[in-house]
PAZA-690445 format. One record per residue (C-alpha): x, y, z. Coordinates in steps of 0.2 Angstrom, whole numbers, padded with zeros to 4 digits, always signed. Layout:
! PAZA-690445
XYZ ...
//
This chain:
! PAZA-690445
+0158+0000-0036 +0154-0017-0036 +0134-0024-0035 +0133-0028-0016 +0140-0009-0012 +0128-0002-0026 +0114-0009-0016 +0120-0004+0000 +0120+0014-0006 +0103+0012-0013 +0097+0005+0003 +0105+0020+0012 +0094+0032+0001 +0079+0025+0005 +0070+0028+0021 +0052+0022+0026 +0046+0031+0042 +0029+0036+0049 +0021+0052+0040 +0019+0068+0050 +0003+0083+0050 +0017+0091+0043 +0016+0080+0028 -0003+0081+0024 -0001+0092+0011 +0012+0082+0002 -0001+0066+0004 -0016+0074-0003 -0004+0081-0019 +0001+0062-0022 -0017+0056-0018 -0022+0069-0032 -0008+0064-0043 -0013+0045-0042 -0032+0048-0045 -0029+0059-0060 -0019+0045-0066 -0031+0031-0062 -0044+0042-0073 -0034+0040-0088 -0034+0021-0087 -0048+0014-0077 -0065+0017-0075 -0064+0017-0055 -0052+0030-0046 -0050+0035-0029 -0062+0048-0022 -0056+0064-0011 -0051+0055+0005 -0057+0063+0020 -0043+0074+0028 -0049+0066+0045 -0044+0047+0040 -0027+0053+0035 -0025+0063+0052 -0031+0047+0063 -0019+0036+0053 -0005+0047+0056 -0010+0050+0074 -0010+0030+0076 +0006+0028+0066 -0003+0019+0051 +0003+0033+0038 +0019+0031+0030 +0031+0038+0018 +0047+0032+0009 +0060+0047+0008 +0072+0046-0005 +0085+0061-0005 +0076+0071+0006 +0059+0071-0004 +0042+0060-0002 +0044+0047-0015 +0029+0036-0011 +0016+0036+0004 +0005+0023+0009 -0006+0017+0025 -0006+0001+0035 -0020-0007+0047 -0019-0024+0056 -0039-0026+0054 -0049-0026+0037 -0065-0036+0039 -0076-0026+0025 -0065-0032+0012 -0056-0048+0020 -0071-0055+0028 -0069-0071+0037 -0049-0071+0032 -0047-0055+0044 -0047-0067+0059 -0028-0070+0052 -0015-0060+0059 -0010-0049+0044 -0005-0032+0040 -0015-0025+0028 -0008-0011+0015 -0018+0002+0008 -0016+0018-0003 +0000+0017-0011 +0002+0033-0020 +0020+0035-0028 +0027+0054-0032 +0029+0056-0051 +0046+0058-0050 +0050+0042-0043 +0041+0028-0054 +0051+0015-0060 +0060+0013-0044 +0051-0002-0038 +0044+0005-0023 +0031-0008-0019 +0046-0020-0018 +0052-0007-0006 +0037-0009+0004 +0036-0028+0005 +0054-0029+0011 +0049-0016+0024 +0033-0025+0028 +0041-0041+0031 +0050-0034+0045 +0036-0024+0053 +0025-0040+0052 +0037-0050+0061 +0039-0037+0075 +0020-0038+0077 +0018-0057+0075 +0009-0056+0058 +0009-0071+0047 +0002-0061+0031 +0006-0046+0023 -0012-0040+0012 -0016-0030-0001 -0031-0027-0013 -0034-0016-0028 -0053-0012-0034 -0054-0022-0052 -0044-0033-0062 -0031-0024-0068 -0020-0037-0076 -0004-0025-0077 -0005-0022-0059 -0010-0040-0052 +0006-0044-0064 +0016-0031-0055 +0011-0037-0037 +0016-0054-0042 +0035-0048-0046 +0034-0040-0029 +0031-0056-0021 +0012-0056-0019 +0000-0071-0023 -0016-0066-0033 -0030-0073-0024 -0042-0069-0036 -0058-0055-0036 -0070-0055-0022 -0086-0044-0024 -0088-0035-0007 -0103-0038+0001 -0104-0025+0015 -0096-0007+0010 -0103+0005+0024 -0089+0016+0032 -0076+0011+0015 -0069+0026+0004 -0083+0028-0010 -0073+0018-0023 -0076+0001-0015 -0095+0005-0018 -0102-0009-0028 -0085-0014-0031 -0077-0032-0036 -0059-0031-0028 -0043-0043-0034 -0034-0048-0017 -0016-0051-0014 -0007-0060-0002 +0012-0064+0005 +0011-0080+0018 +0026-0076+0030 +0023-0094+0041 +0034-0101+0029 +0047-0089+0030 +0049-0094+0053 
//
């Protein structure tokens, strides 16, 4: 099998689609696993997320899953508005990606790169010029990984107003990441 046929086979195995209410148990299982991993490596980790937050994202078609071989390999959420983190840059036409959690059975599959490929198409369909993400703290390995996935590291930002954000953002410095799609048009 040549390389292009192999890539087509791999691409056909990966599906990104909206999560449903039937996925909630798996979503929270993956959040719990991710939080446990964060606790072994970092001082800041995810809190227990509110079920209503996830249900609202599902209702608004903003909670996503990557399926591989019929299993949930990864989950993430999106929004077109993130003013508490992106402040004045929130005025830009952007898609924001949050809470990527990978099923341990699928680690090492470069799923963030798959999210980026999907997000480029999704952003174009919605006339967005940027794909953005943030992570709490300055994790150098994560910064390098996101760079390999195509993100520019914009640096750290100390959040001014975290009211209404999940608890891990309280008194936090976040690292900001962005892919500009303006030059790709």
